[in-house]
C-alpha positions in Angstrom: 10.0 16.4 10.0 12.9 18.4 10.2 14.3 16.7 13.9 13.2 12.9 12.5 15.9 14.0 9.5 18.5 15.1 11.6 18.4 12.6 14.2 18.1 10.0 11.3 21.3 12.1 9.8 23.1 11.4 13.7 23.1 7.9 12.8 25.9 6.9 11.0 26.0 3.0 11.1 23.0 0.7 12.7 23.6 -3.3 12.3 26.4 -2.9 10.2 24.2 -0.9 7.2 25.2 3.0 6.7 22.5 5.3 7.4 23.4 8.9 7.3 25.1 8.8 4.1 21.7 8.1 2.2 19.2 10.3 3.9 22.4 13.5 3.4 21.8 12.5 -0.6 17.8 12.8 -0.6 16.6 14.3 1.8 17.3 18.3 1.9 15.9 18.8 -1.3 12.9 17.5 -1.4 12.7 19.0 2.1 13.5 22.6 1.4 11.6 22.3 -1.3 8.4 21.4 1.3 9.3 24.3 3.3 9.3 26.3 0.1 5.8 25.4 -1.3 4.6 25.5 2.6 5.6 29.3 3.1 4.3 30.6 -0.1 1.3 29.3 0.4 0.2 26.8 -2.5 -1.4 24.1 -0.8 -1.7 21.9 -3.7 2.2 22.1 -4.7 2.7 21.6 -1.1 0.7 18.7 -1.1 3.1 17.4 -4.2 6.1 18.3 -2.2 5.1 16.4 1.2 4.7 13.4 -1.1 7.5 13.5 -2.7 9.4 13.8 0.6 7.4 11.0 1.6 8.8 8.8 -1.2 12.5 10.4 -0.8 11.9 8.1 2.9 10.9 5.2 1.4 14.1 5.3 -1.3 16.8 6.0 2.4 15.0 3.1 3.5 15.2 0.8 0.6 18.8 1.7 0.4 19.3 0.8 3.5 17.6 -2.2 3.1 14.7 -1.6 5.3 12.0 -1.1 2.2 9.8 -3.4 4.8 8.9 0.0 6.7 7.0 2.4 4.4 5.8 5.4 5.0 2.3 6.6 3.6 1.3 10.3 3.7 -1.5 11.2 6.3 -5.1 10.2 5.4 -6.2 9.1 8.5 -6.7 5.6 8.1 -3.5 4.0 9.5 -2.3 5.6 13.1 0.9 5.7 12.2 1.7 6.6 8.5 3.3 3.4 7.8 2.9 -0.1 6.7 5.3 -2.5 7.8 5.8 -5.7 5.6 7.6 -8.6 5.7 9.2 -10.4 3.5 7.4 -12.6 1.1 4.0 -10.8 2.5 1.5 -10.1 0.0 -1.0 -7.4 0.8 
């Protein structure tokens, strides 16, 4: 996750959309919390931090008008833990 977030933060803009800045605001504290909970070994708190990090990813997508790309917690169901939604599409 760290490498992915670093890669995202290296892209200042893409197709006229600011990418790095929202990620720099939203993601660092969420990632640090996940690291802490994992190192403490409290798996329930780590899972909550993981879900909060995913929510942060989705907030970045919304901030950059890419909310159609939704990251999901790993469940073994979707092969890439993502859901792609088209505008005006229904679940």
